[in-house]
Backbone as CSV, one residue per row, in Angstrom:
resi,resn,N_x,N_y,N_z,CA_x,CA_y,CA_z,C_x,C_y,C_z
1,UNK,11.987,4.687,-11.177,11.576,5.320,-10.161,10.371,6.019,-10.474
2,UNK,10.050,6.566,-11.907,9.020,7.101,-12.293,7.672,6.301,-12.042
3,UNK,7.913,5.302,-12.133,6.749,3.898,-11.879,6.336,3.596,-10.821
4,UNK,7.400,4.068,-9.714,6.938,3.635,-8.031,6.313,4.819,-7.882
5,UNK,6.271,6.382,-8.419,5.877,7.487,-8.149,4.460,7.370,-9.238
6,UNK,4.307,7.082,-10.190,3.451,6.936,-11.163,3.494,8.505,-11.702
7,UNK,4.841,8.984,-12.017,4.797,10.141,-12.608,4.523,10.413,-14.091
8,UNK,4.285,11.443,-15.010,4.433,11.154,-16.018,5.691,11.859,-16.759
9,UNK,6.353,12.564,-16.018,7.638,12.744,-16.376,8.831,13.261,-15.252
10,UNK,10.009,13.688,-15.064,10.776,14.151,-14.360,10.565,15.274,-13.567
11,UNK,10.516,15.144,-12.205,9.848,16.431,-11.314,11.834,16.893,-10.676
12,UNK,12.218,18.334,-11.104,13.145,18.286,-10.649,12.989,20.499,-10.680
13,UNK,13.893,20.922,-9.990,14.310,22.029,-9.661,14.370,22.933,-11.382
14,UNK,15.195,21.636,-11.868,15.566,22.546,-13.462,15.031,22.158,-14.599
15,UNK,13.504,21.485,-14.241,12.648,21.455,-15.412,11.761,22.479,-15.203
16,UNK,11.287,22.907,-16.661,10.390,24.004,-16.563,8.897,23.625,-16.522
17,UNK,8.734,22.773,-17.475,7.456,22.258,-17.260,7.020,21.326,-16.630
18,UNK,6.990,21.233,-15.373,6.837,19.975,-14.367,5.264,19.962,-14.502
19,UNK,4.424,18.745,-14.443,2.961,18.176,-14.130,2.513,18.780,-12.735
20,UNK,1.392,19.435,-12.579,1.386,19.945,-10.981,0.962,18.483,-10.715
21,UNK,0.123,17.747,-10.885,-0.050,16.297,-9.968,1.079,15.630,-9.827
22,UNK,1.989,15.352,-10.998,3.281,15.024,-10.620,3.676,15.566,-9.061
23,UNK,4.004,16.785,-9.009,4.270,17.391,-7.574,3.501,17.132,-6.522
24,UNK,2.589,16.753,-6.511,1.234,16.763,-5.367,1.638,14.921,-5.165
25,UNK,1.980,14.445,-6.327,2.301,12.630,-6.063,3.710,12.690,-5.146
26,UNK,4.521,13.447,-5.635,5.582,13.480,-4.920,5.612,14.233,-3.453
27,UNK,5.159,15.048,-3.152,4.969,15.815,-1.964,3.724,14.414,-0.964
28,UNK,3.053,13.792,-1.663,2.281,12.714,-1.079,3.295,11.612,-0.277
29,UNK,4.189,11.111,-1.407,4.861,9.826,-0.857,5.927,10.586,0.233
30,UNK,6.462,11.587,0.012,7.426,12.099,0.748,6.391,12.058,2.110
31,UNK,5.590,12.559,2.462,4.489,12.699,3.334,4.384,11.648,3.986
32,UNK,4.168,10.529,3.304,3.781,9.040,3.975,5.317,8.489,4.355
33,UNK,6.452,8.936,3.956,7.699,8.447,4.217,8.434,8.945,5.475
34,UNK,7.463,10.225,5.735,8.182,11.282,6.727,8.865,12.361,6.564
35,UNK,9.309,12.132,4.942,10.499,13.380,4.420,9.526,14.544,4.448
36,UNK,8.345,14.775,4.410,7.612,16.602,3.902,6.763,16.774,4.977
37,UNK,6.832,17.886,5.015,6.114,18.479,6.138,5.532,19.412,5.578
38,UNK,4.207,19.808,5.067,3.442,20.801,4.805,3.464,22.135,5.692
39,UNK,4.030,23.103,4.783,4.729,24.537,5.655,2.981,24.876,6.260
40,UNK,2.839,25.966,7.136,1.969,26.472,7.765,1.803,27.801,7.252
């Protein structure tokens, strides 16, 4: 799964040291699939 999103490590609400670029990558993929809408 990490290869599909090209993440450095797991992104989870229970992980304290999440990479900012990983979060952006996940948001962008979710947006591509129609599952994420940026808040206004």
